[in-house]
Residue, then its C-alpha position, 0 to 999 in steps of 0.5 A: m155858813a157850816e159847823n165842823m165835825t167836832a169830837g167830845t170826850a169818850g162815849e159822845t157822839m160826832v157832830a156832822e158838818t151842817i150846811h145851810v143852803t138856799e137852792a132844793r137841789i145840791a151837789c156834795d163832792g165831800g170837799g174835794g180834793p184827795l179826801g173828797h168823794p165823787r161829786v153826787w146830786l142831792t135833792l132836799g126831803t120835804d122836811g128841808e134837809i138831807i145827809c150825804p150818804y158818802c161824807s154825812r154832810r147835813y145840808v138844810r134849807s136855809t129860812g128867811g135871809d136876803d132874797d134879791 
């Protein structure tokens, strides 16, 4: 599940995309293609989240859900 970056009226901040993950170590390439960035491996912090230094995507550990 992801929330896309949205802009509001003047003076409001941009809301970065939030991606819910189940693993503590993830790879981010900014979505790939010509608008992406080099693939980087990120490890979630003790608070269960991390922000990509290239594209500002926010990765958050999901709680609950289906465990197969």
